[in-house]
VEXMI-486422 format. One record per residue (C-alpha): chain; x, y, z; residue number from 0. Coordinates in nm, 4 decimals. Example, Ala and Ser with C-alpha at 12.3 -4.5 7.8 and 13.67 -1.06 7.14 Angstrom:
<gukes>
  kette        px        py        pz   nr
      A    1.2300   -0.4500    0.7800    0
      A    1.3670   -0.1060    0.7140    1
</gukes>
This chain:
<gukes>
  kette        px        py        pz   nr
      A    0.9248    0.1936   -3.7233    0
      A    0.9950    0.1194   -3.3521    1
      A    0.7404   -0.1107   -3.1944    2
      A    0.6506    0.1445   -2.9295    3
      A    0.5628    0.3965   -3.1984    4
      A    0.2900    0.1678   -3.3332    5
      A   -0.0629    0.2955   -3.3034    6
      A   -0.2779    0.1299   -3.0385    7
      A   -0.6017    0.0092   -3.1910    8
      A   -0.9054   -0.0021   -2.9652    9
      A   -1.2091   -0.2267   -2.9873   10
      A   -1.4735   -0.3956   -2.7751   11
      A   -1.2248   -0.6411   -2.6204   12
      A   -0.9544   -0.3831   -2.5536   13
      A   -1.0156   -0.3586   -2.1771   14
      A   -1.0446   -0.7360   -2.1582   15
      A   -0.6984   -0.7689   -2.3129   16
      A   -0.5527   -0.5145   -2.0693   17
      A   -0.7022   -0.6949   -1.7689   18
      A   -0.5580   -1.0277   -1.8797   19
      A   -0.2194   -0.8746   -1.9543   20
      A   -0.2091   -0.7006   -1.6160   21
      A   -0.2727   -1.0324   -1.4413   22
      A    0.0045   -1.2115   -1.6295   23
      A    0.2620   -0.9327   -1.6074   24
      A    0.2063   -0.9021   -1.2342   25
      A    0.2494   -1.2768   -1.1874   26
      A    0.5259   -1.3586   -1.4354   27
      A    0.7057   -1.0284   -1.4972   28
      A    0.7767   -0.8867   -1.8416   29
      A    1.0251   -1.1461   -1.9630   30
      A    0.8301   -1.4417   -1.8278   31
      A    0.4937   -1.3304   -1.9670   32
      A    0.4076   -1.5215   -2.2853   33
      A    0.1657   -1.4059   -2.5504   34
      A   -0.0145   -1.7408   -2.5268   35
      A   -0.0679   -1.6976   -2.1535   36
      A   -0.1852   -1.3384   -2.1907   37
      A   -0.4365   -1.4397   -2.4579   38
      A   -0.5582   -1.7214   -2.2335   39
      A   -0.5982   -1.4930   -1.9311   40
      A   -0.7781   -1.2333   -2.1442   41
      A   -1.0036   -1.5000   -2.3000   42
      A   -0.9206   -1.3866   -2.6542   43
      A   -0.7417   -1.5410   -2.9490   44
      A   -0.3806   -1.4571   -3.0257   45
      A   -0.5025   -1.2957   -3.3475   46
      A   -0.7266   -1.0634   -3.1483   47
      A   -0.4442   -0.9832   -2.9089   48
      A   -0.2062   -0.8992   -3.1936   49
      A   -0.4707   -0.6869   -3.3648   50
      A   -0.4636   -0.4553   -3.0618   51
      A   -0.0979   -0.4876   -2.9629   52
      A    0.1529   -0.6097   -3.2227   53
      A    0.4335   -0.6001   -2.9645   54
      A    0.4535   -0.7125   -2.6007   55
      A    0.6387   -0.3967   -2.4994   56
      A    0.3537   -0.1833   -2.6300   57
      A    0.1043   -0.3941   -2.4366   58
      A    0.3026   -0.3700   -2.1145   59
      A    0.3502    0.0046   -2.1461   60
      A   -0.0242    0.0526   -2.1974   61
      A   -0.1030   -0.1600   -1.8912   62
      A    0.1407    0.0532   -1.6902   63
      A    0.0012    0.3799   -1.8293   64
      A   -0.3622    0.2968   -1.7577   65
      A   -0.2946    0.1637   -1.4094   66
      A   -0.0618    0.4490   -1.3123   67
      A   -0.3215    0.7027   -1.4265   68
      A   -0.5869    0.5272   -1.2221   69
      A   -0.3652    0.5081   -0.9150   70
      A   -0.2635    0.8743   -0.9458   71
      A   -0.6279    0.9780   -0.9753   72
      A   -0.7181    0.7778   -0.6661   73
      A   -0.4189    0.9087   -0.4720   74
      A   -0.4299    1.2772   -0.5597   75
      A   -0.7557    1.3433   -0.7420   76
      A   -0.9602    1.4981   -0.4580   77
      A   -0.6991    1.6299   -0.2182   78
      A   -0.7613    1.9909   -0.3188   79
      A   -1.0949    1.9749   -0.1330   80
      A   -0.9284    1.9236    0.2058   81
      A   -0.8763    2.2241    0.4301   82
      A   -0.5329    2.2648    0.5918   83
      A   -0.1975    2.2109    0.4254   84
      A   -0.0800    1.9613    0.6879   85
      A   -0.3949    1.7539    0.6400   86
      A   -0.3486    1.7566    0.2625   87
      A    0.0168    1.6592    0.2790   88
      A   -0.0525    1.3833    0.5295   89
      A   -0.3307    1.2359    0.3162   90
      A   -0.1212    1.2630   -0.0004   91
      A    0.1805    1.1028    0.1662   92
      A   -0.0280    0.8162    0.3027   93
      A   -0.1747    0.7376   -0.0390   94
      A    0.1573    0.7704   -0.2237   95
      A    0.3423    0.5528    0.0298   96
      A    0.0764    0.2835   -0.0012   97
      A    0.1019    0.2955   -0.3799   98
      A    0.4807    0.2560   -0.3667   99
      A    0.4399   -0.0429   -0.1341  100
      A    0.1604   -0.2072   -0.3356  101
      A    0.2238   -0.5204   -0.5388  102
      A    0.1551   -0.3238   -0.8563  103
      A    0.3850   -0.0363   -0.7639  104
      A    0.6690   -0.2697   -0.6747  105
      A    0.6306   -0.4955   -0.9785  106
      A    0.5991   -0.2114   -1.2301  107
      A    0.9100   -0.0464   -1.0885  108
      A    1.1106   -0.3687   -1.1050  109
      A    1.0050   -0.4488   -1.4595  110
      A    1.0630   -0.1004   -1.5999  111
      A    1.4035   -0.0623   -1.4365  112
      A    1.5160   -0.4061   -1.5531  113
      A    1.3948   -0.3603   -1.9120  114
      A    1.4549    0.0109   -1.9810  115
      A    1.8227   -0.0356   -2.0719  116
      A    1.7188   -0.2711   -2.3530  117
      A    1.4016   -0.0861   -2.4462  118
      A    1.4478    0.2857   -2.3647  119
      A    1.1083    0.3691   -2.5121  120
      A    0.9458    0.1402   -2.2545  121
      A    1.1136    0.3265   -1.9702  122
      A    1.0162    0.6589   -2.1261  123
      A    0.6471    0.5681   -2.1412  124
      A    0.6526    0.4438   -1.7832  125
      A    0.8197    0.7665   -1.6685  126
      A    0.5543    0.9747   -1.8435  127
      A    0.2655    0.7841   -1.6865  128
      A    0.4277    0.7289   -1.3469  129
      A    0.6869    0.9645   -1.1909  130
      A    0.6116    1.2580   -1.4207  131
      A    0.2369    1.2288   -1.3724  132
      A    0.2774    1.2140   -0.9952  133
      A    0.5025    1.5211   -1.0031  134
      A    0.2579    1.7186   -1.2161  135
      A   -0.0433    1.6289   -1.0001  136
      A    0.1482    1.7101   -0.6813  137
      A    0.2754    2.0402   -0.8266  138
      A   -0.0822    2.1468   -0.8932  139
      A   -0.1844    2.0723   -0.5354  140
      A    0.1169    2.2540   -0.3900  141
      A    0.0492    2.5577   -0.6099  142
      A   -0.2892    2.5993   -0.4411  143
      A   -0.1263    2.6342   -0.1007  144
      A    0.1525    2.8561   -0.2288  145
      A   -0.1204    3.0938   -0.3464  146
      A   -0.2799    3.0806    0.0002  147
      A    0.0515    3.1671    0.1642  148
      A    0.0824    2.8336    0.3489  149
      A    0.3881    2.7284    0.1475  150
      A    0.6841    2.9166    0.0063  151
      A    0.8158    2.7112   -0.2865  152
      A    1.0448    2.8689   -0.5478  153
      A    1.0564    2.5513   -0.7628  154
      A    0.7319    2.3532   -0.7653  155
      A    0.8605    2.0705   -0.9835  156
      A    1.1577    2.0134   -0.7558  157
      A    0.9447    2.0269   -0.4411  158
      A    0.6931    1.7805   -0.5850  159
      A    0.9735    1.5410   -0.6779  160
      A    1.1248    1.5756   -0.3321  161
      A    0.7881    1.4930   -0.1761  162
      A    0.7684    1.1724   -0.3792  163
      A    1.1200    1.0700   -0.2808  164
      A    1.0479    1.1337    0.0869  165
      A    0.7485    0.9000    0.0561  166
      A    0.9782    0.6215   -0.0601  167
      A    1.2321    0.6544    0.2190  168
      A    1.3897    0.3305    0.3434  169
      A    1.0676    0.1297    0.3527  170
      A    1.0248    0.1298   -0.0245  171
      A    1.3842    0.0212   -0.0837  172
      A    1.3656   -0.2567    0.1745  173
      A    1.0455   -0.3937    0.0227  174
      A    1.1908   -0.3664   -0.3264  175
      A    1.4931   -0.5696   -0.2197  176
      A    1.2877   -0.8225   -0.0243  177
      A    1.4493   -0.7221    0.3053  178
      A    1.2742   -0.6733    0.6375  179
      A    0.9598   -0.8811    0.5853  180
      A    0.6140   -0.7245    0.5912  181
      A    0.5428   -0.3641    0.6858  182
      A    0.2940   -0.2540    0.9505  183
      A    0.0612    0.0439    0.9812  184
      A    0.3116    0.1881    1.2279  185
      A    0.5855    0.1607    0.9626  186
      A    0.3698    0.3506    0.7131  187
      A    0.2750    0.6147    0.9711  188
      A    0.6427    0.6684    1.0507  189
      A    0.7231    0.7418    0.6858  190
      A    0.4144    0.9626    0.6413  191
      A    0.4849    1.1685    0.9539  192
      A    0.8508    1.2099    0.8658  193
      A    0.7630    1.3173    0.5115  194
      A    0.5162    1.5832    0.6244  195
      A    0.7396    1.7172    0.9015  196
      A    1.0448    1.7473    0.6776  197
      A    0.8505    1.8984    0.3859  198
      A    0.6883    2.1637    0.6068  199
      A    1.0194    2.2379    0.7772  200
      A    1.1593    2.3318    0.4363  201
      A    0.8605    2.4912    0.2649  202
      A    0.6008    2.5739    0.5314  203
      A    0.5487    2.9391    0.6287  204
      A    0.3567    2.8988    0.9569  205
      A    0.6553    2.8898    1.1922  206
      A    0.8806    3.1308    1.0065  207
      A    0.9828    3.4540    1.1724  208
</gukes>
């Protein structure tokens, strides 16, 4: 049976193990993270660690899943309550851009891309909890404004994916490659404004004849 297909067993120290693993993976990457160091950071024995996660790939994928779900909830969970479509898109873009530029967002992306060719199931779980989750949450938000007549979108999944890619733009790639130093609030605002303007130019109905 593939390691990733193993059942995750939960117990009273489960969250403690995840917190310790998150710390070590973020610091050392997937390959550099040792089971001994994860157990030490989580303040549990190796036996306890293995009782929850018999394989490091399973542990990493669960850390990624939990954190991506949390980040997606924070980024898109309450946007439906906002009023205008431009306000919603601007707020969504700002939160998504900041997630892409965060230490967690950058490190998870690097690790999953570098390891997915060896462990396809690892990449698959990350995709489900990351890009696919973002697309599904964003599709639901866009659907609300399609129903109101503010947007005209024939393919919601495609539009949601396009929105996410616009939020990456050049800033995400430069940070990922370690080029260009730190980013400023003005840099983020530039990406956010460009994302909203381009998205509304394609799908907005306000200025159409």
